[in-house]
Every structure is written in C-alpha cells, then in structure tokens.
C-alpha positions in Angstrom: 119.8 -57.9 -16.5 118.3 -54.6 -17.6 114.7 -54.0 -16.5 114.0 -52.6 -19.9 113.4 -54.8 -23.0 116.7 -55.2 -24.8 116.6 -54.0 -28.4 119.2 -55.5 -30.9 119.9 -53.8 -34.2 122.1 -54.8 -37.1 125.2 -52.9 -38.0 125.4 -51.7 -40.7 121.6 -51.3 -40.8 119.8 -53.3 -43.5 116.7 -52.5 -45.5 116.2 -56.2 -46.0 113.6 -57.1 -43.3 114.4 -60.8 -43.7 117.9 -60.2 -42.2 117.5 -60.3 -38.5 120.2 -59.4 -35.9 119.9 -62.8 -34.2 118.8 -66.4 -35.1 116.8 -69.1 -33.4 120.1 -70.6 -32.4 121.0 -67.5 -30.5 117.7 -67.7 -28.7 118.3 -71.3 -27.9 121.7 -70.6 -26.5 120.4 -67.7 -24.4 117.5 -69.8 -23.0 120.0 -72.6 -22.0 122.5 -70.3 -20.4 119.9 -68.5 -18.3 118.5 -71.8 -17.1 121.7 -73.7 -16.4 124.5 -71.2 -15.7 124.6 -69.1 -12.5 125.3 -65.5 -13.0 128.6 -65.6 -11.0 130.1 -67.9 -13.7 132.7 -66.4 -16.0 131.4 -66.6 -19.6 133.2 -66.1 -22.9 131.4 -65.5 -26.1 132.8 -66.1 -29.6 131.2 -65.1 -33.0 128.4 -63.0 -31.6 128.0 -61.0 -34.7 125.5 -58.3 -33.6 125.7 -58.6 -29.8 122.5 -60.5 -29.1 124.2 -62.7 -26.5 126.6 -60.1 -25.3 123.6 -57.8 -24.4 121.3 -60.4 -23.0 124.0 -62.0 -20.8 125.6 -58.7 -19.7 124.9 -59.5 -16.1 127.4 -62.4 -16.2 131.2 -62.0 -15.7 131.4 -61.7 -19.5 134.1 -61.5 -22.1 133.1 -61.1 -25.7 135.8 -62.0 -28.3 135.5 -60.4 -31.8 137.4 -61.0 -35.1 135.6 -58.4 -37.3 135.6 -54.6 -36.9 131.9 -54.5 -38.0 131.2 -57.0 -35.2 132.9 -54.9 -32.6 131.0 -51.7 -33.7 127.7 -53.6 -33.7 128.2 -55.0 -30.2 129.4 -51.7 -28.9 126.4 -49.9 -30.4 123.9 -52.3 -29.0 125.5 -52.3 -25.6 125.4 -48.5 -25.5 121.9 -48.3 -26.8 120.7 -50.6 -24.1 122.8 -48.8 -21.4 124.9 -51.9 -20.7 128.6 -52.2 -19.8 130.9 -52.5 -22.9 134.4 -52.8 -21.4 134.8 -56.5 -22.0 135.3 -56.8 -25.7 138.6 -58.4 -26.9 140.1 -59.7 -30.2 139.6 -63.4 -30.5 143.1 -64.0 -31.8 144.6 -62.4 -28.7 142.5 -64.6 -26.3 144.5 -65.9 -23.4 142.1 -67.2 -20.9 144.6 -68.5 -18.3 141.8 -70.6 -16.9 139.6 -67.7 -16.2 136.5 -68.9 -18.1 134.0 -71.4 -16.7 132.0 -71.6 -20.0 132.5 -70.6 -23.6 129.7 -69.9 -26.0 130.3 -70.2 -29.8 127.9 -69.3 -32.6 129.4 -71.8 -35.0 130.8 -69.8 -38.0 130.4 -70.8 -41.6 134.1 -71.3 -41.8 134.8 -74.5 -40.0 138.5 -73.7 -40.1 137.6 -70.7 -37.9 135.5 -72.9 -35.6 138.5 -75.2 -35.2 140.7 -72.1 -34.4 138.2 -70.9 -31.7 138.2 -74.3 -30.1 142.0 -74.5 -30.1 142.3 -71.0 -28.5 139.8 -71.9 -25.8 141.3 -75.4 -25.2 144.9 -74.1 -24.9 144.0 -71.2 -22.6 141.3 -72.6 -20.3 141.2 -74.9 -17.3 140.4 -78.6 -17.7 136.8 -78.1 -16.5 135.9 -75.6 -19.2 132.7 -76.5 -21.0 131.5 -75.1 -24.4 128.0 -74.6 -25.7 127.7 -74.0 -29.4 124.6 -72.9 -31.3 123.8 -73.6 -35.0 120.9 -73.8 -37.3 120.1 -77.3 -38.4 120.3 -76.5 -42.1 124.0 -75.5 -41.6 124.9 -78.7 -39.9 127.8 -80.8 -41.2 129.3 -84.0 -39.8 132.6 -82.1 -39.9 131.4 -80.0 -37.0 131.4 -83.1 -34.8 134.7 -84.3 -36.0 136.3 -81.0 -35.2 134.7 -80.9 -31.7 136.0 -84.4 -31.0 139.6 -83.3 -31.7 139.5 -81.2 -28.6 136.9 -82.7 -26.2 136.0 -86.2 -25.0 132.4 -85.6 -24.4 130.5 -84.2 -27.4 126.7 -84.2 -27.4 123.8 -82.5 -29.1 120.4 -81.1 -27.9 117.1 -81.8 -29.5 116.1 -79.5 -32.3 114.2 -76.4 -31.4 112.9 -73.9 -34.0 115.2 -75.5 -36.6 118.3 -75.0 -34.3 120.4 -77.1 -32.1 123.0 -76.8 -29.4 126.3 -78.7 -29.2 127.8 -79.4 -25.8 131.6 -80.0 -25.3 133.1 -81.2 -22.1 136.3 -82.8 -20.7 139.2 -81.4 -22.6 141.7 -83.5 -24.4 145.4 -82.9 -24.2 146.4 -81.7 -27.6 149.7 -80.8 -29.1 150.4 -77.4 -30.6 148.7 -76.8 -34.0 149.8 -74.8 -37.0 146.8 -73.0 -38.4 148.6 -71.0 -41.0 147.5 -71.9 -44.5 149.9 -71.7 -47.5 148.6 -70.8 -50.9 151.0 -71.1 -53.9 150.2 -68.7 -56.7 152.5 -67.7 -59.5 156.0 -67.3 -57.9 154.9 -66.6 -54.4 153.5 -68.5 -51.4 150.8 -66.5 -49.6 150.1 -67.2 -46.0 146.8 -66.7 -44.3 145.0 -67.5 -41.0 141.7 -69.4 -40.8 138.5 -67.6 -41.6 140.2 -65.3 -44.2 138.3 -65.1 -47.5 138.9 -68.0 -50.0 140.4 -70.7 -47.8 143.3 -72.7 -49.3 143.2 -71.1 -52.8 143.0 -67.8 -54.6 139.4 -67.3 -55.5 138.6 -67.2 -59.3 137.3 -63.7 -59.3 140.6 -62.4 -57.9 142.6 -64.5 -60.4 140.6 -63.0 -63.2 141.1 -59.5 -61.7 144.8 -60.0 -61.5 145.0 -61.0 -65.2 143.6 -57.7 -66.3 144.8 -55.3 -63.5 145.7 -51.8 -64.8 148.3 -50.0 -62.6 149.4 -46.4 -63.3 153.0 -45.9 -62.2 152.1 -42.2 -61.5 149.5 -43.0 -58.9 150.8 -42.0 -55.4 148.1 -43.2 -53.1 146.3 -46.5 -53.7 143.7 -48.5 -51.7 143.1 -52.3 -51.8 139.6 -52.3 -50.4 138.5 -55.6 -48.7 142.1 -56.7 -49.0 141.9 -60.2 -47.7 145.3 -61.8 -47.6 146.9 -58.9 -49.6 147.3 -60.6 -53.0 145.9 -57.7 -55.0 148.0 -55.1 -53.1 151.1 -57.2 -53.6 150.4 -57.4 -57.4 150.0 -53.6 -57.4 153.2 -53.1 -55.5 155.1 -55.2 -58.1 153.9 -52.7 -60.8 154.2 -49.5 -58.8 156.6 -49.8 -55.9 156.8 -46.1 -55.2 153.1 -45.7 -54.3 151.7 -45.5 -50.8 149.5 -48.6 -50.7 146.7 -49.0 -48.1 145.0 -52.3 -47.3 141.7 -52.2 -45.5 139.7 -55.2 -44.3 136.9 -55.9 -41.8 138.7 -59.1 -40.7 141.5 -58.8 -38.1 142.8 -62.2 -39.2 142.9 -60.9 -42.8 144.9 -57.9 -41.8 147.3 -60.1 -39.8 147.6 -62.4 -42.9 148.3 -59.5 -45.3 151.0 -58.2 -43.0 152.9 -61.5 -43.7 152.5 -61.2 -47.5 153.3 -57.6 -48.4 156.2 -55.6 -46.9 157.4 -52.0 -47.2 157.6 -48.7 -45.5 154.9 -47.3 -47.9 152.4 -50.1 -47.0 149.6 -49.1 -44.6 147.2 -51.6 -42.9 143.7 -50.7 -41.7 141.4 -53.0 -39.6 138.1 -51.4 -40.5 134.8 -52.2 -42.2 134.4 -48.9 -44.0 136.3 -45.9 -45.5 135.4 -43.4 -42.7 139.1 -43.1 -41.7 140.0 -41.5 -45.0 139.4 -37.9 -46.1 137.6 -37.0 -49.3 139.7 -36.9 -52.5 142.5 -39.0 -50.9 143.3 -41.8 -53.3 144.4 -41.9 -56.9 143.2 -45.4 -57.4 141.1 -48.0 -55.6 141.0 -51.7 -56.4 138.4 -54.1 -54.9 136.8 -57.5 -55.0 134.0 -56.5 -52.7 132.4 -59.0 -50.3 128.8 -59.9 -50.5 128.8 -63.1 -48.5 128.8 -62.7 -44.7 128.7 -66.0 -43.0 125.6 -67.8 -44.2 123.9 -64.7 -45.6 124.1 -62.6 -48.7 123.9 -58.8 -48.2 124.4 -56.5 -51.2 124.0 -53.3 -49.2 127.4 -53.6 -47.7 129.4 -53.8 -51.0 127.3 -51.1 -52.5 128.0 -48.8 -49.6 131.8 -49.5 -50.0 131.6 -48.6 -53.7 129.7 -45.4 -52.9 132.3 -44.5 -50.3 135.1 -45.3 -52.8 133.8 -42.4 -55.0 134.1 -40.0 -52.1 137.6 -41.0 -51.3 138.9 -40.8 -54.9 140.6 -37.7 -56.2 139.1 -36.0 -59.3 140.2 -38.1 -62.2 140.8 -41.1 -59.9 139.9 -44.6 -60.9 138.0 -47.4 -59.2 138.6 -51.0 -60.5 136.0 -53.5 -59.4 135.7 -57.3 -60.1 132.3 -58.8 -59.5 130.1 -61.7 -60.3 128.1 -60.8 -63.4 124.7 -61.5 -61.9 125.2 -58.8 -59.2 124.8 -56.1 -61.8 126.8 -53.4 -59.9 126.8 -51.2 -63.0 123.2 -50.0 -62.3 124.5 -48.6 -59.0 127.9 -47.4 -60.2 126.1 -45.3 -62.8 124.7 -43.2 -60.0 128.1 -42.2 -58.7 130.7 -42.3 -61.4 130.9 -40.1 -64.5 132.4 -42.8 -66.7 132.3 -46.6 -66.5 134.1 -49.0 -68.8 134.3 -52.8 -68.9 137.9 -53.8 -68.7 137.3 -57.5 -69.2 134.5 -60.1 -68.8 133.9 -63.8 -69.0 130.7 -65.9 -68.5 131.0 -65.5 -64.7 132.9 -62.3 -63.9 133.1 -58.7 -65.0 135.7 -56.0 -64.3 134.6 -52.4 -64.2 136.8 -49.3 -64.6 135.1 -46.3 -63.0 136.4 -42.8 -63.4 135.6 -39.8 -61.1 
C-alpha cells in the first residue's frame, strides 16, 4: 500500500458535499479484507464506482471489473492521482475468471438484476473455492438479495451492522445451469431486448413513452444523437421517421450499448460507450434527443444531466434542435435558458414535460 494517504475523488466532480466518493459499506469491506485476506490472494472487485476499493487494495493481485464508462474514468483518475497501478481494469460483461480469483468483492448495486448477473459471471468462471464478500447499506437491504445469493451459493451469511452497513458472505458454489439474462420488452410492433442493469428494467419507462408520442423528426436532418440512449428505443423510433440520417447512440452503460446494438441496425448507426460528449466536435449534430438520467444507483445527482444538456448546445449546429423529456419537478428550463436562444414546450402532462430547444 502507498505510504501516502489515499485521496479518492468523485468523477464527474460534484458540488454537493453530501455526495461522497465512498460509503460506510466500502469502509467495512476494506477493513474486512485487510484483516482476513493475505495480499498474495487474487481479488476481483465489482461495482466499485469511484475506485475507493481499487485504490486501497491496489497491493493485492487485483482485477477491477467495470460496466460504466464514468466508473472506468473515475477509477483510472484516482489510481493515477495516487500513483497506483491501473492496468487491471476490465469490462464486467467480458469477465472470464477461469478459476483465477480467490475472492470477489461486490458493492451490491441498486439493480438486483445486475447483482444476479455479477454472481452468475463469477460463479460460472471461478473455481469451486471462490468466496464473495458483498457490501451494502442497511437501508438498501431487501430479502431479495439473500434469495439471489442462495441461487448460487450454499453458505450465505451476514455480518453485524457497522455504521449502518453490513457485509454479506457467500461460500461453497452451487452447480447451476446456464441462465438467460436477456430481457424482452414488447412495445408497439417490436420486441426490444436488453441486458440486466439497463435503464427501466422489464418495461419502457413512462417518460420515454410520453416522449415517443410527441417526437418531432425532421427528414432533412443528416446527423442525429440519441443521448443517454439506453436500449435504443428512441433512436429506433427516429430511424423509422428518417432512415437516411446518420444516427449516433451514446450511453455511459456498456450493457446499454450492447443492448441497443440488438435493437437498431444499419450502416448509418453509430454506437458510443461514453458518459459525455467529448468525442464530438462543436456544431456536429442537426438534432439531439434525450431522456437524461438523474438517478445513479441509490443517489440523485442533477449536475450530470445538466452538464449533458450544456454539452448538447456545444455539439449542435447553428439552428439545431435539442428535444428533452424530463420530470416536471426538475425544472430544467431555468438552466436551458442560459444556453439556448429559444425554448418551447412541445407537450406536458401532470408528471412530464418535453422541451424543444433551438440554437
């Protein structure tokens, strides 16, 4: 371990001082590992959002598995800022342990479908003596967590609570058959397919449905972006109305991008695994459509969608249009007014509002 104190920062940075880069559950996991796991053991970490565990356990034979581009950037930044090795970061979906891990650590995600998916990947690709230590805050506990764990392991136990957090210990693998994690969502005349952990599990969320009812697509637009594209439903609806445009889909979630690749096809369709619009030049798009995220796991962070909307202005051509659907209470218009010359309301109901912003 580094002789210098390790400093962990959030990425993207947050002005909200109540949002930390780690939780008491992370601290509990760290304390347990340092006390019980020798440093020669091979450790895999899942869902370490900002790199707290990846940095503090860097002296182990460590593999960190990510599923978000923002997570990857955050972990890399914190490893670099603390002068730690950063050559052991891998995509969770591509995990193939081949029995190389002695212990896996999971920060239990809000999506229990994603938790089940992590356990499946670890169970299918690890030796029989693999053990798993999971951290969670007690306020986020659900009996379903235990039911999922018991699908894969015979021995499931919990620690005592500490600082309103607990640990879950899983040992003795069960023999399990192959599992199909692909979700199918029927909407209109199409069946959308998506992997676990992708936004709006098992149904098309109501904001997106409202958006699709009022979507305006100009057939003359040549470059279009679906920002925070999820399973690709908005991009596919746009394609139905303008099949000659070059349509870009961008999402922070690797599993979302993989899902959207199943749902929309075409030589003019481009996929981007990223959490921001940095890859795009100024004045690039004719139109941008978005149902921007503001829930991130168990937290709400409005700075992230606002930064996306600000960046959308930069990437639009002069005369370009941004269409945004949002929960009414978020009041995005106060911020959009700072960036866009003209803002109209396309549609609204008691819960949602759609803005049409012109550059």
